[in-house]
KOLBADREN-895978 format. One record per residue (C-alpha): x, y, z. Coordinates in steps of 0.05 Angstrom, whole numbers, plus 5000, padded with zeros to 4 digits. Layout:
BEGIN
XYZ;...
% end
This chain:
BEGIN
184228793923;186528603993;189527963968;193428343914;196028823967;198128264013;201627873958;205328503936;207528644007;210127934016;214027973950;217128633971;219228324038;222227714004;226028163956;228628564015;230727934051;234627693991;238128373986;240028354060;242727644055;246927823993;249628454027;251328064090;255127524053;258928064015;261228414078;263427784114;267527574055;271128244049;272828254124;277527654120;284827864127;289327774067;295327364089;300027684039;298328384062;299128184135;306027894120;308128534084;305628954142;309628554193;315828554149;315529304141;315629444216;321829774243;326429324284;326129364359;332229714387;336729314435;336329814494;328729774492;329029024496;334029034554;329929564592;323529154586;327028534613;329828924672;323029214692;319628534687;324528214737;323728764789;
% end
């Protein structure tokens, strides 16, 4: 009876380990940035206004 309980416990642990590994690989794959979406995000940004550019250069040189 003890052997059956031990074997069952080991099988449950192995099953859990496989589930954790599959979940981990799924999350790392989905965290990679999509280059097309990044490009669209950058392209949709409003342009920087000229006075803001000139003001930032003036404060850097002081």
